[in-house]
KEVEXRO-266471 format. One record per residue (C-alpha): residue in one letter; x, y, z. Coordinates in steps of 0.05 Angstrom, whole numbers, plus 32768, in hexadecimal, padded with zeros to 4 digits. Example, Ala and Ser with C-alpha at 12.3 -4.5 7.8 and 13.67 -1.06 7.14 Angstrom:
BEGIN
type, east, north, up
a, 80F6, 7FA6, 809C
s, 8111, 7FEB, 808F
***
This chain:
BEGIN
type, east, north, up
m, 7C34, 81A1, 839D
s, 7BF6, 8179, 838A
g, 7BF8, 8131, 8373
a, 7BE0, 8143, 832D
l, 7C16, 8177, 8325
k, 7C4C, 8146, 833C
s, 7C34, 8112, 830A
a, 7C33, 8145, 82D2
l, 7C79, 815E, 82E3
t, 7C94, 8116, 82E7
l, 7C75, 8105, 82A4
a, 7C92, 8143, 8284
v, 7CD8, 8134, 829F
l, 7CD3, 80EB, 8287
a, 7CBA, 8103, 8242
v, 7CF7, 8131, 823C
l, 7D25, 80F8, 824F
v, 7D05, 80CA, 821C
l, 7D0D, 80FF, 81E6
v, 7D56, 810B, 81F8
a, 7D64, 80C0, 81F7
a, 7D3F, 80B8, 81B5
a, 7D68, 80F1, 8195
w, 7DA9, 80D4, 81AF
g, 7D96, 808E, 8197
w, 7D83, 80A7, 8152
s, 7DC4, 80CE, 814D
a, 7DEC, 808F, 8161
l, 7DC4, 8064, 8131
t, 7DCF, 8090, 80F4
a, 7E18, 80A2, 8102
p, 7E4B, 8083, 80D2
f, 7E73, 8048, 80EB
p, 7EB8, 805C, 8104
q, 7EEF, 804E, 80D2
e, 7F36, 803D, 80E1
d, 7F6C, 8066, 80C1
p, 7F8F, 803E, 808B
v, 7FD4, 8027, 809E
a, 800B, 803B, 806E
i, 8029, 7FFF, 804A
c, 806E, 801F, 804A
e, 8092, 805C, 8066
d, 80CE, 8081, 804C
i, 810F, 806E, 806E
d, 8156, 8082, 8062
v, 818C, 804E, 8055
a, 81D5, 8062, 805C
a, 820B, 8050, 802A
g, 821E, 8008, 8039
g, 81D9, 7FF9, 8057
e, 81B3, 7FBC, 8041
v, 816E, 7FBB, 8021
r, 814A, 7F78, 8024
r, 810F, 7F5D, 7FFB
d, 80E0, 7F5A, 8038
e, 80EA, 7FA5, 8041
v, 80D7, 7FB9, 7FFA
v, 8090, 7FC6, 7FE3
v, 8083, 7FBA, 7F99
s, 8047, 7FCF, 7F6F
v, 803F, 7FAB, 7F2C
f, 8018, 7FC5, 7EF1
n, 8008, 7FA2, 7EAF
g, 8021, 7FC7, 7E72
s, 8011, 7F8D, 7E43
r, 7FD3, 7F71, 7E23
r, 7FDA, 7F30, 7E4B
s, 7FA4, 7F2A, 7E80
g, 7FBC, 7F1C, 7EC8
l, 8006, 7F2A, 7EBA
a, 800D, 7F5D, 7EF3
g, 7FEB, 7F2F, 7F25
s, 8016, 7EF2, 7F13
t, 8055, 7F1C, 7F15
m, 8041, 7F38, 7F59
a, 8035, 7EF1, 7F72
e, 807C, 7EDE, 7F5D
l, 809A, 7F1B, 7F7F
t, 8074, 7F10, 7FC0
e, 808A, 7EC7, 7FBE
r, 80D1, 7EE1, 7FBE
g, 80C3, 7F0B, 7FFB
f, 80B1, 7F50, 7FE0
v, 8076, 7F74, 7FFF
e, 8039, 7F7B, 7FD3
g, 8023, 7FC0, 7FBF
q, 7FEF, 7FCF, 7F8A
v, 7FE0, 7FA5, 7F4C
g, 7FBD, 7FC1, 7F0F
d, 7FC1, 7FD8, 7EC7
s, 7FF5, 8009, 7EB0
p, 7FDB, 804B, 7E94
q, 8007, 8040, 7E57
p, 801E, 8002, 7E31
a, 8065, 7FE8, 7E37
k, 808F, 7FB9, 7E0C
t, 80C3, 7FAA, 7E42
t, 80C2, 7FA6, 7E8D
q, 80CB, 7FEB, 7EAC
i, 80D9, 8003, 7EF2
w, 80C0, 804A, 7EFA
s, 80EE, 8073, 7F26
s, 8110, 80B6, 7F29
e, 8148, 8096, 7F51
p, 816A, 8060, 7F25
t, 81A0, 8053, 7F59
n, 8170, 8049, 7F94
p, 8181, 8005, 7FB4
a, 8137, 7FF1, 7FB8
v, 812F, 7FFF, 7F6D
l, 816E, 7FD7, 7F5D
l, 8157, 7F9D, 7F88
v, 8116, 7F99, 7F62
q, 8139, 7FA1, 7F1F
q, 8167, 7F66, 7F2F
q, 812A, 7F38, 7F34
f, 811C, 7F40, 7EEA
r, 8142, 7F26, 7EAE
r, 813D, 7F6A, 7E8E
a, 811C, 7FA7, 7EAD
d, 812B, 7FEE, 7E9A
i, 8128, 8025, 7ECE
v, 8102, 805F, 7EAF
p, 80EF, 80A2, 7ECB
g, 80A7, 80A2, 7EE2
d, 8078, 80B1, 7F1B
s, 8065, 8079, 7F49
l, 8022, 8058, 7F3A
g, 801E, 8035, 7F7D
d, 8041, 802A, 7FBF
g, 808B, 801B, 7FBF
i, 80AF, 800A, 7F7E
t, 8085, 800C, 7F3E
v, 808F, 7FD4, 7F0C
v, 806C, 7FD4, 7EC8
v, 8070, 7F90, 7EA6
g, 806E, 7F94, 7E5A
e, 8060, 7F68, 7E1E
k, 80A5, 7F49, 7E1E
f, 80A4, 7F33, 7E67
k, 80AB, 7EE8, 7E71
s, 80BF, 7EDA, 7EB8
l, 80EC, 7EF0, 7EF2
k, 8135, 7EDB, 7EF6
k, 813F, 7E96, 7F13
k, 8176, 7EB1, 7F41
q, 8156, 7ED7, 7F7A
v, 817A, 7F13, 7F95
e, 816A, 7F1B, 7FDF
s, 8189, 7F5E, 7FEF
v, 81B4, 7F97, 7FD4
t, 81E5, 7FC5, 7FF6
a, 81D9, 8010, 7FED
e, 8214, 8030, 7FC9
s, 81FF, 8075, 7FE2
a, 81CD, 8090, 8013
a, 8185, 8089, 7FFA
t, 813D, 808A, 800F
y, 810A, 8054, 7FFF
c, 80C4, 8042, 8016
r, 80D0, 8008, 8047
a, 8096, 7FD9, 8056
t, 8076, 7FE7, 8099
s, 806E, 7F9C, 80A3
s, 80BA, 7F93, 809F
d, 80DC, 7F7E, 80DE
a, 811C, 7FA3, 80CC
e, 812E, 7FE0, 80F4
***
């Protein structure tokens, strides 16, 4: 093989390698950044009759059903101060006069534990608006009860969405 042919062949191989590297580099440069899968804030867990449900296990989402600005956020702050796990905060899709807890299971121990934090809260049938227990604070809401209820005992077997950050097992 002559020297000119060797040089031409070497240049051709190097040119192909540069093109492959450029294509790979462009592909890596324009690829979207990897995204982590979101971690669920809570997961359904069964509690047997006689089992205890504590505040640090219950996720609460609070929605404002009144015309008062910031009511859902301030209520959520009070609930998290008591040890509940923060879910979503926002505006309710419909106005409310009183405080409502939306649940299809009025005897669920997590629902009852949240209800006992309020002076007056009605459990009404409704779909969840956020993670965990949905609370809609209405026009008549003033404040939480002074007496804090730390846990409730399940009177019958139930399922609730327990906070994944909870250390209970």
